[in-house]
Wavefront OBJ file of the C-alpha trace (Angstrom):
o trace
v -29.399 61.853 261.137
v -26.257 63.070 262.938
v -25.240 66.669 262.871
v -21.953 66.916 260.965
v -20.710 69.750 263.190
v -20.712 67.473 266.250
v -17.458 65.632 266.825
v -17.285 62.043 267.905
v -15.754 61.404 271.328
v -12.796 59.586 269.749
v -11.993 62.682 267.674
v -11.987 64.780 270.835
v -9.737 62.266 272.620
v -7.329 62.198 269.673
v -7.195 66.005 269.647
v -6.440 66.098 273.389
v -3.628 63.561 272.958
v -2.191 65.418 269.966
v -2.262 68.692 271.908
v -0.518 67.039 274.868
v 2.168 65.635 272.567
v 2.786 69.045 270.994
v 2.965 70.688 274.454
v 5.511 68.052 275.588
v 7.631 68.626 272.467
v 7.486 72.386 272.907
v 8.439 72.131 276.591
v 11.336 69.755 275.826
v 12.589 72.059 273.055
v 12.437 75.098 275.346
v 14.339 73.330 278.129
v 17.004 72.088 275.702
v 17.340 75.552 274.139
v 17.873 77.149 277.578
v 20.475 74.547 278.547
v 22.327 74.643 275.246
v 22.323 78.459 275.104
v 24.569 78.485 278.199
v 27.087 76.049 276.674
v 29.927 76.832 274.338
v 30.051 75.289 270.855
v 32.955 73.069 271.913
v 31.030 71.687 274.878
v 27.920 71.051 272.712
v 30.046 69.055 270.252
v 31.504 67.030 273.120
v 28.035 66.237 274.497
v 26.868 65.230 271.012
v 29.867 62.942 270.481
v 29.359 61.327 273.900
v 25.661 60.858 273.199
v 26.407 59.184 269.839
v 29.059 56.898 271.366
v 26.801 55.924 274.247
v 23.746 55.026 272.176
v 25.839 53.663 269.313
v 27.557 51.359 271.831
v 24.251 50.223 273.250
v 23.000 49.478 269.720
v 26.156 47.531 268.853
v 25.817 45.564 272.094
v 22.227 44.466 271.314
v 23.033 43.653 267.681
v 26.112 41.589 268.606
v 24.203 39.820 271.387
v 21.538 38.813 268.861
v 24.173 37.483 266.456
v 26.665 35.720 268.769
v 24.773 35.523 272.074
v 23.822 32.279 273.841
v 20.209 32.405 272.569
v 21.130 32.791 268.879
v 20.119 29.223 267.978
v 16.690 29.581 269.502
v 14.009 30.669 267.057
v 13.193 34.343 267.456
v 9.563 33.820 266.615
v 7.967 30.449 266.078
v 4.486 30.651 264.591
v 1.743 28.694 266.261
v -0.568 26.431 264.304
v -3.281 28.465 262.631
v -6.813 27.419 263.416
v -9.283 28.572 260.770
v -13.045 28.438 261.105
v -14.639 25.506 259.338
v -16.388 27.568 256.657
v -13.762 30.281 256.199
v -13.833 29.964 252.397
v -17.597 30.301 252.103
v -18.689 33.848 251.334
v -22.409 33.341 251.735
v -23.006 35.221 248.462
v -25.483 32.578 247.368
v -27.857 33.860 250.065
v -27.557 37.558 249.169
v -30.433 39.317 247.487
v -29.527 40.769 244.064
v -28.755 44.490 243.936
v -30.909 45.028 240.872
v -33.996 42.832 240.694
v -35.862 41.750 237.533
v -38.666 44.277 238.076
v -36.271 47.237 238.331
v -34.397 46.098 235.240
v -37.656 45.855 233.287
v -38.647 49.358 234.428
v -35.300 50.703 233.195
v -35.793 49.000 229.834
v -39.324 50.400 229.549
v -38.044 53.897 230.316
v -35.366 53.548 227.643
v -38.083 52.725 225.067
v -40.312 55.614 226.131
v -40.660 58.879 224.200
v -39.359 60.994 227.090
v -36.049 59.134 227.350
v -34.029 61.382 225.005
v -35.284 64.659 226.481
v -34.693 63.396 230.031
v -31.136 62.318 229.194
v -30.423 65.774 227.728
v -31.820 67.457 230.854
v -29.901 65.175 233.200
v -26.534 64.228 231.647
v -25.488 61.762 234.362
v -28.665 59.730 234.055
v -27.457 57.880 230.958
v -24.330 56.697 232.782
v -26.430 55.589 235.739
v -28.729 53.562 233.469
v -25.729 51.890 231.838
v -24.317 51.078 235.272
v -27.624 49.583 236.409
v -27.740 47.408 233.297
v -24.146 46.247 233.812
v -24.824 45.356 237.459
v -27.927 43.420 236.493
v -26.104 41.567 233.721
v -23.260 40.629 236.101
v -25.785 39.272 238.610
v -27.546 37.154 236.003
v -24.346 35.367 234.952
l 1 2 3 4 5 6 7 8 9 10 11 12 13 14 15 16 17 18 19 20 21 22 23 24 25 26 27 28 29 30 31 32 33 34 35 36 37 38 39 40 41 42 43 44 45 46 47 48 49 50 51 52 53 54 55 56 57 58 59 60 61 62 63 64 65 66 67 68 69 70 71 72 73 74 75 76 77 78 79 80 81 82 83 84 85 86 87 88 89 90 91 92 93 94 95 96 97 98 99 100 101 102 103 104 105 106 107 108 109 110 111 112 113 114 115 116 117 118 119 120 121 122 123 124 125 126 127 128 129 130 131 132 133 134 135 136 137 138 139 140 141 142 143
């Protein structure tokens, strides 16, 4: 049995990547704060407007090229023919052993008829629900 305090190697790798991402964000924010702290509000607005125009223009260019460009009549994505395995619709359930076998079901029924059933159910409240669930599973298997 594995110790739950030990971390899997993938958890450690994910933590390292997350820490690196946070360090990169923090560094970027610090650099931008230092640069912007030296600028006036008017200059910051100008840089923001230029940034929006630049990337807005690039976005408009790509959208318009997709709509009216020379490749617009070519299909963007044409699906290939799907090849499915021969028995893809067979579940194999007919070869699965039943969850609750006849012997177990008979033992449950015998316990229900025993004299200690009521006192045991009172002592262990969840046991009655478990017995009902076992009976339902068995009945669904028999059908």
